[in-house]
C-alpha distance (Angstrom), angle and dihedral (degrees) to the residues before:
residue distance angle dihedral
M1 . . .
K2 3.79 . .
V3 3.81 111.1 .
G4 3.79 136.5 -179.3
V5 3.79 135.7 -162.7
I6 3.80 117.5 -136.6
G7 3.78 107.0 -155.3
G8 3.78 99.0 13.6
S9 3.82 101.6 165.3
G10 3.82 99.5 82.7
Y11 3.78 129.2 82.8
V12 3.81 93.2 -93.5
G13 3.82 91.3 46.6
G14 3.79 90.5 50.6
E15 3.77 92.6 49.3
L16 3.80 90.6 48.7
L17 3.80 90.3 53.2
R18 3.80 91.5 48.5
L19 3.81 89.0 57.1
L20 3.79 99.7 36.6
L21 3.81 95.9 49.7
F22 3.81 90.4 60.0
H23 3.81 96.8 39.5
P24 3.83 108.8 118.1
K25 3.82 95.5 -142.6
L26 3.81 101.3 43.7
E27 3.78 140.7 75.7
V28 3.80 117.5 -159.5
T29 3.77 104.3 -144.0
L30 3.79 104.3 166.8
V31 3.82 141.6 21.7
T32 3.80 121.8 -176.3
S33 3.78 132.5 -155.2
Q34 3.77 125.8 158.0
K35 3.80 91.7 -158.4
Y36 3.82 97.9 47.6
A37 3.81 101.8 31.2
G38 3.80 109.7 152.4
E39 3.81 94.2 21.9
Y40 3.79 123.6 112.8
V41 3.79 112.7 -103.4
N42 3.80 90.9 -122.9
T43 3.80 89.6 61.7
V44 3.81 87.2 73.3
H45 3.82 98.6 25.4
P46 3.81 104.2 40.5
N47 3.81 92.9 178.2
L48 3.82 86.8 71.6
R49 3.82 95.3 61.4
G50 3.80 109.8 133.1
V51 3.81 90.5 11.6
T52 3.80 100.5 83.7
Q53 3.80 139.7 9.9
L54 3.80 93.0 -158.0
K55 3.79 119.0 136.1
F56 3.78 126.7 -152.1
T57 3.80 113.5 -105.6
C58 3.79 134.5 -168.5
Y59 3.79 119.0 -99.1
E60 3.81 109.1 -86.7
L61 3.79 115.7 164.6
S62 3.82 93.6 -156.2
E63 3.83 91.4 55.1
I64 3.79 92.6 45.5
K65 3.80 91.7 49.5
K66 3.81 91.0 48.4
N67 3.81 96.3 47.5
C68 3.82 106.5 31.6
E69 3.79 140.8 57.2
L70 3.81 94.9 -175.0
V71 3.79 132.6 17.6
F72 3.78 135.9 -162.0
T73 3.80 114.5 -143.4
A74 3.80 109.8 -150.3
L75 3.78 99.0 174.8
P76 3.81 136.2 135.0
H77 3.79 116.6 -81.7
G78 3.79 111.1 -80.1
T79 3.82 93.7 23.3
A80 3.81 105.2 81.7
V81 3.79 91.8 57.9
K82 3.82 87.8 68.0
F83 3.81 91.6 60.4
V84 3.81 107.5 27.2
P85 3.84 97.2 76.2
E86 3.81 92.6 56.9
L87 3.81 92.1 42.8
L88 3.81 90.2 54.6
E89 3.80 91.2 45.0
A90 3.81 88.4 53.5
G91 3.81 88.5 59.4
L92 3.79 97.9 -104.4
K93 3.77 125.2 136.2
V94 3.79 113.9 -129.1
I95 3.80 134.1 -152.4
D96 3.80 107.3 -169.4
M97 3.79 118.6 -156.8
G98 3.81 96.7 -168.0
A99 3.79 134.2 73.1
D100 3.80 98.4 -99.0
F101 3.81 97.3 105.4
R102 3.81 104.3 21.9
L103 3.80 98.6 95.4
K104 3.80 121.1 68.6
D105 3.80 97.1 -158.2
P106 3.84 110.9 69.7
E107 3.81 89.8 -154.8
N108 3.79 88.2 67.3
Y109 3.81 89.6 66.8
V110 3.79 89.5 58.7
K111 3.80 91.5 46.0
W112 3.81 100.6 42.7
Y113 3.81 105.2 23.3
G114 3.79 102.6 27.5
W115 3.83 98.6 -124.6
S116 3.79 137.3 92.6
H117 3.79 114.5 -113.7
P118 3.83 109.9 -113.5
A119 3.83 94.9 -158.5
P120 3.82 106.7 37.0
E121 3.81 91.4 156.7
L122 3.82 88.9 69.5
L123 3.81 92.6 57.4
K124 3.81 89.5 75.1
E125 3.80 91.9 48.2
A126 3.81 96.2 47.4
V127 3.80 117.1 94.2
Y128 3.80 117.5 -143.1
G129 3.78 101.9 -118.0
L130 3.79 102.6 -132.8
P131 3.82 102.7 122.2
E132 3.80 95.2 -162.8
L133 3.83 89.2 62.6
H134 3.80 105.4 25.5
G135 3.80 107.0 27.8
T136 3.81 94.8 128.9
E137 3.82 93.0 50.8
I138 3.81 92.6 44.5
K139 3.80 90.2 56.7
E140 3.82 91.2 64.4
A141 3.81 98.3 32.8
K142 3.78 127.6 123.0
L143 3.82 92.8 -173.8
V144 3.80 122.5 36.4
A145 3.80 121.3 -174.2
C146 3.79 108.9 -155.3
P147 3.83 113.4 -142.2
G148 3.78 125.4 -113.3
C149 3.80 115.2 -94.1
I150 3.81 95.9 -115.9
A151 3.79 90.3 43.8
T152 3.82 90.7 53.2
S153 3.78 92.6 52.7
A154 3.81 93.7 47.3
I155 3.80 99.1 41.4
L156 3.81 94.2 50.3
A157 3.81 90.8 50.2
L158 3.80 95.2 46.5
T159 3.81 103.1 37.7
P160 3.84 97.7 83.7
L161 3.80 92.0 46.7
V162 3.80 94.7 48.8
K163 3.80 92.6 42.7
S164 3.81 91.2 51.7
A165 3.83 92.4 44.0
L166 3.80 90.4 -126.6
I167 3.81 95.2 137.6
Y168 3.79 140.5 42.1
N169 3.80 108.9 -92.9
E170 3.79 94.8 -143.3
R171 3.80 100.4 44.4
I172 3.81 103.4 69.9
I173 3.80 123.5 130.0
V174 3.80 119.6 -171.2
D175 3.81 115.7 -165.2
V176 3.81 111.3 -172.6
K177 3.81 134.0 -166.9
I178 3.81 112.6 -165.6
G179 3.81 136.1 -176.7
S180 3.79 124.9 -120.8
S181 3.82 95.8 -103.9
G182 3.81 86.9 71.2
G183 3.80 87.1 74.6
G184 3.81 93.0 60.5
S185 3.79 132.2 -122.4
N186 3.81 98.6 -67.4
P187 3.82 105.3 92.8
S188 3.78 124.2 -132.3
I189 3.78 134.7 174.2
A190 3.81 87.9 -94.3
S191 3.82 91.8 57.4
H192 3.82 95.2 39.0
H193 3.82 106.0 124.4
P194 3.82 98.3 -125.9
E195 3.80 89.6 53.0
R196 3.79 96.3 45.5
A197 3.81 103.4 36.3
G198 3.77 116.6 97.2
G199 3.79 94.4 8.2
T200 3.79 144.1 101.8
R201 3.79 106.9 -150.4
P202 3.82 124.7 -176.8
Y203 3.80 113.3 -141.5
K204 3.79 132.4 179.8
P205 3.84 88.8 6.0
V206 3.82 91.5 -178.4
N207 3.82 133.0 29.3
H208 3.79 96.5 20.4
R209 3.81 109.2 178.9
H210 3.81 94.6 -121.6
T211 3.83 89.0 64.0
P212 3.83 96.2 84.3
E213 3.81 91.2 51.7
I214 3.77 91.4 55.1
E215 3.79 93.2 45.1
Q216 3.81 92.5 45.1
E217 3.80 95.6 53.2
L218 3.80 96.8 41.0
S219 3.81 92.7 45.7
L220 3.82 90.7 52.0
L221 3.78 89.1 50.7
S222 3.80 95.0 45.9
G223 3.77 98.3 40.6
K224 3.79 86.6 -136.1
P225 3.82 131.8 78.4
V226 3.80 115.7 -79.7
R227 3.80 120.1 -162.0
V228 3.80 123.5 -162.2
A229 3.81 130.8 -169.2
L230 3.82 107.2 -150.6
T231 3.81 128.4 -171.8
P232 3.83 122.1 171.1
H233 3.82 128.1 -161.8
A234 3.80 128.0 -156.2
V235 3.81 108.4 -131.8
N236 3.78 136.2 -176.6
M237 3.80 100.7 -90.8
V238 3.79 131.6 92.9
R239 3.80 101.1 -140.3
G240 3.75 133.5 24.4
I241 3.79 147.0 58.5
L242 3.77 129.1 -133.8
S243 3.79 115.8 -170.7
T244 3.79 116.4 -165.5
I245 3.79 105.1 -165.2
H246 3.79 123.4 -165.9
T247 3.80 114.5 -157.3
F248 3.80 131.9 170.0
M249 3.77 121.9 -137.8
A250 3.79 119.6 -114.0
R251 3.81 92.4 -157.6
E252 3.76 140.3 6.1
V253 3.79 106.4 -55.9
T254 3.79 132.3 -173.5
L255 3.79 129.7 -163.5
K256 3.80 87.6 -107.1
D257 3.81 89.9 58.2
V258 3.81 90.3 53.5
W259 3.80 93.2 47.8
M260 3.80 90.8 49.0
A261 3.82 92.0 50.0
F262 3.81 92.1 53.8
R263 3.80 95.3 41.5
S264 3.79 94.1 50.1
M265 3.81 91.5 48.0
Y266 3.80 100.2 45.0
E267 3.78 105.2 30.1
G268 3.80 106.0 135.2
K269 3.82 93.1 11.7
P270 3.81 102.6 125.9
F271 3.80 100.3 -160.2
V272 3.80 102.0 50.1
R273 3.79 116.2 84.1
F274 3.81 119.1 179.5
Y275 3.76 124.1 -172.9
R276 3.78 147.0 149.2
Y277 3.80 110.8 -162.3
K278 3.77 127.8 -169.0
K279 3.82 95.3 -162.5
G280 3.78 135.3 55.8
L281 3.78 132.2 27.7
Y282 3.81 98.1 -74.4
Q283 3.78 101.6 58.9
Y284 3.79 91.5 146.5
P285 3.83 131.5 33.2
D286 3.79 117.2 -71.4
P287 3.83 123.5 -176.0
K288 3.81 89.0 -137.9
I289 3.81 89.3 71.9
V290 3.81 96.3 52.1
V291 3.82 99.1 45.3
G292 3.81 108.6 130.4
S293 3.81 93.4 15.5
N294 3.80 135.9 95.3
F295 3.79 94.3 -129.3
C296 3.77 128.0 122.0
D297 3.80 109.0 -154.5
I298 3.80 115.9 -156.8
G299 3.79 129.3 -171.6
F300 3.78 136.0 163.7
E301 3.79 147.0 -167.8
L302 3.80 128.7 -154.1
D303 3.81 118.5 -134.8
Q304 3.80 103.7 -163.5
R305 3.80 92.9 176.3
L306 3.81 93.3 64.1
N307 3.82 97.9 24.7
R308 3.81 87.3 -116.6
L309 3.80 132.0 144.3
V310 3.81 114.9 -158.9
V311 3.80 115.1 -159.4
F312 3.82 125.7 -167.7
S313 3.80 122.3 -157.8
A314 3.82 124.4 -176.4
I315 3.81 128.2 -173.5
D316 3.78 140.2 155.3
N317 3.81 100.8 -108.7
L318 3.83 92.0 -146.5
M319 3.81 93.5 48.8
K320 3.81 117.7 33.6
G321 3.80 85.7 12.0
A322 3.81 93.7 54.4
A323 3.83 132.1 -21.6
G324 3.80 99.0 27.3
Q325 3.77 91.5 50.3
A326 3.81 90.5 48.4
V327 3.81 91.0 54.2
Q328 3.80 89.4 46.5
C329 3.83 88.0 55.2
L330 3.81 90.4 47.4
N331 3.79 91.1 53.2
I332 3.79 90.1 53.4
M333 3.82 91.5 48.4
L334 3.82 89.5 52.6
G335 3.80 94.0 46.7
L336 3.80 91.9 -114.9
N337 3.78 129.2 137.6
E338 3.80 101.6 -81.9
R339 3.82 89.9 -130.5
T340 3.83 91.9 65.0
G341 3.79 110.2 127.1
L342 3.81 91.2 -1.1
E343 3.79 105.5 77.6
N344 3.79 96.9 109.6
V345 3.80 115.9 115.4
G346 3.79 125.0 -142.8
F347 3.81 124.8 -83.3
H348 3.79 123.8 -100.5
P349 2.91 121.3 -138.0
V350 3.79 103.2 17.0
């Protein structure tokens, strides 16, 4: 299949290209960037030197239609929605990396993003691109909306517990630590190295925009409303997310019940690993171990004294939280093994 990347100069675009250029069933034919049009891709993504001679081009629908069968849109929130309708009308399949099609209720875009959705009819058509939950729908989709990175980490950790009715749906606290690449490639004072290095800084402690994704997906699964309190922290690492999730048990629960909930949910799902070791340094998930991989590592601990279940979920925000997950969705759309092009494990040490 011939594929293109619309908006390929950011961190997510670069990670997509790293994966797509080595994928055995794909040919990358086109990469756009308004800012870097005419420049070689490796000028912006130096890790791709000697791998590709592609140059960034400006967005031209006629060229995209001529050279691509499917495109990834890796654009800032609120931007892809300007292009996706005409890409679909041109007969292309689209995997969108931003937030523009993740939420089913158009009113949520007003509430959480501050703008009215210009193409609400596409929200029903878009498939939420979390393969572990929506693999069957993704296979037939023309428009896939890849989840947010924090949302991915939280939903995968919470799905078995909500599905099994082990926890209270309205007493869920998600505490997230995230690396600087989650803020994108355009620097700000918040991502400036002297401000970020050596610190752990809470930001957007309430009403973070990934909250409605988590609540949407878990509520659909439960059949009842699910409410999540989410607080992220900027920490001194480049890649990775660790979600520490505090839940409270709705009934008497044993460790065996928790194991069974995760096993029944993720049996045969190649990119979810769940564990709780008693030996070694990494007894619980750590984002350091999944950097460069498409894995989501999940662990847990039962607090019988307070009737609390603590769940840990670690991903690489640029892989399972973005580009890796998008390629996983693509594999499903093409009828390939979803591991194709994604079988690398994380680095250790890093």
